[in-house]
C-alpha positions in Angstrom: 0.1 -0.1 0.2 2.8 2.4 1.0 4.0 1.7 -3.1 0.7 2.7 -4.3 0.4 5.6 -2.0 3.8 7.0 -3.1 3.6 6.4 -7.1 0.4 8.3 -6.6 1.2 10.9 -4.8 4.1 11.8 -7.5 1.7 11.5 -10.2 -0.6 13.6 -8.6 2.1 16.2 -7.5 3.7 16.6 -11.4 0.1 17.4 -12.7 -0.1 20.3 -9.7 3.6 20.9 -10.3 4.2 24.4 -12.3 6.6 22.6 -14.3 3.4 20.7 -15.8 2.3 23.3 -17.8 2.3 21.8 -20.9 -0.1 18.8 -19.2 -2.7 21.5 -17.8 -2.7 23.6 -20.9 -3.8 20.7 -22.7 -6.2 19.6 -20.5 -7.9 23.1 -20.5 -7.7 22.8 -24.5 -9.2 19.9 -24.2 -12.3 20.8 -21.8 -12.9 24.4 -22.6 -15.7 23.6 -25.4 -17.5 21.6 -22.1 -19.9 23.1 -19.3 -20.5 22.1 -16.0 -23.7 19.7 -17.0 -21.3 17.9 -19.3 -18.8 16.4 -16.4 -19.7 12.7 -17.1 -18.3 13.3 -20.5 -15.5 15.3 -19.6 -14.2 12.7 -17.3 -14.2 10.5 -19.6 -12.3 12.4 -22.2 -9.7 12.8 -19.7 -9.7 9.3 -19.2 -8.9 8.7 -22.7 -6.3 11.3 -22.7 -4.9 9.2 -19.7 -4.9 5.8 -21.1 -3.5 7.9 -24.5 -0.6 8.7 -22.5 0.0 6.0 -20.2 0.3 3.0 -23.7 3.3 5.1 -24.9 4.6 5.9 -20.8 4.6 2.1 -20.9 5.9 1.2 -23.9 9.1 4.0 -23.2 9.5 3.2 -19.8 9.9 -0.6 -20.2 12.3 1.1 -23.3 10.0 -1.3 -26.2 10.1 2.1 -28.3 12.4 5.4 -28.0 11.7 8.3 -29.7 14.1 11.3 -29.4 13.0 13.5 -26.3 14.3 16.9 -28.1 11.4 16.5 -30.8 8.9 14.7 -28.3 9.4 18.1 -26.6 8.5 20.3 -28.8 5.8 17.7 -30.4 3.9 18.3 -26.5 3.4 22.6 -26.8 2.6 21.6 -30.9 -0.5 19.2 -29.6 -1.6 22.1 -27.4 -1.7 24.4 -30.1 -3.2 22.1 -32.7 -6.2 21.4 -29.7 -6.4 25.2 -29.5 -6.6 26.3 -32.7 -9.4 23.4 -32.9 -11.2 24.7 -30.4 -11.3 27.9 -32.4 -11.9 26.6 -35.7 -14.8 24.1 -34.7 -16.5 27.0 -31.7 -19.4 27.4 -33.7 -19.8 23.9 -35.4 -21.8 21.6 -34.0 -21.4 20.9 -30.5 -22.0 17.6 -30.7 -19.9 17.0 -34.2 -17.2 19.2 -32.6 -16.9 17.7 -28.6 -16.6 14.1 -30.6 -13.0 14.7 -31.6 -12.2 15.5 -28.7 -11.8 12.2 -27.7 -9.6 11.3 -30.5 -7.8 14.0 -29.9 -7.2 13.6 -26.1 -6.5 9.7 -27.0 -4.1 10.0 -30.4 -2.0 13.2 -28.5 -2.0 11.5 -25.1 0.4 9.4 -26.9 2.8 12.0 -27.1 2.7 13.1 -23.7 3.3 9.8 -22.7 6.4 9.6 -24.2 7.6 12.5 -22.1 5.9 11.4 -19.5 8.5 8.5 -19.5 11.3 10.6 -19.2 9.8 11.9 -16.1 9.8 8.4 -14.8 13.0 6.9 -15.5 14.9 10.2 -13.7 13.0 8.9 -10.4 14.3 4.6 -11.4 11.9 2.3 -10.8 12.9 0.3 -7.5 9.6 -2.4 -7.2 7.1 -3.5 -9.2 6.8 -1.7 -12.0 2.7 -1.9 -12.7 2.3 -1.0 -9.6 4.4 2.2 -10.0 2.8 2.6 -12.9 -0.4 2.3 -12.2 -0.2 4.5 -9.1 1.5 7.2 -10.9 -1.8 7.4 -13.4 -4.1 6.9 -10.8 -2.5 10.2 -9.0 -2.5 11.9 -12.4 -6.4 11.4 -13.5 -7.0 12.0 -10.1 -5.2 15.6 -10.3 -6.8 16.0 -13.5 -10.2 15.8 -12.8 -9.6 18.1 -9.8 -7.6 20.7 -12.3 -11.1 20.4 -14.6 -13.1 21.1 -11.7 -11.7 24.3 -10.7 -11.5 25.2 -14.5 -15.5 24.5 -14.8 -16.1 26.3 -11.9 -14.2 29.6 -13.1 -15.1 29.0 -16.7 -19.1 29.1 -15.6 -18.4 32.4 -13.8 -17.0 34.1 -16.6 -18.8 32.3 -19.1 -22.3 33.7 -17.1 -21.1 37.2 -16.1 -17.9 38.6 -18.4 -18.9 36.7 -22.2 -22.1 36.9 -23.8 -21.3 33.8 -26.0 -20.1 30.4 -24.6 -17.9 30.8 -28.0 -16.7 34.3 -26.6 -15.2 32.2 -24.0 -13.7 29.4 -26.0 -12.5 31.9 -28.5 -10.0 33.6 -25.2 -8.7 31.2 -23.8 -8.0 28.9 -27.1 -6.2 32.2 -27.8 -4.2 33.0 -24.5 -3.2 28.7 -24.4 -2.3 29.0 -28.3 0.0 32.1 -27.7 1.7 30.3 -24.3 2.0 27.1 -26.4 3.7 29.3 -29.1 6.1 30.0 -27.2 6.2 26.5 -24.6 7.2 25.7 -29.1 9.8 28.6 -29.2 11.4 27.3 -26.4 11.5 23.4 -27.3 12.5 23.8 -30.9 14.9 21.3 -31.6 16.2 22.7 -35.1 
């Protein structure tokens, strides 16, 4: 149980750490188009992302796949930029069609984010049961993501209700802000 708790908190703290800004921005870009009445869909979406990054996290941590980390560090903010761009382009589209595409985005881009996590985990060096460690780490990440989403939904509700007259204006504002930050992150992570 101590091993589970240790790795749970490592995953949880990793998301809550300011160093995980890229992860936070991606989650916010994924969920900005949703409102609090869609919490179940949001949790499925965040879980799709977790599944995506878990797959490559496991494969990379076990050294079954290996990618140039400098390219991955660039691709992570690129996924944020593309997700925010998708929000801006599709914010006026049919809500059902637009939101359904986010599950694919979360899962596929999660694969790229998992490769970034793997490097982080390798630095911590596995000392016990790798299955328990990876599972616990991912459960901690998932818990932190859900807390992050709930806080963001509350803020989103307030701003959508009292500052922005249309929900699509809120989506445009947050997605534009996320795009700008992701451009800075890409510039800092360029590998050429």
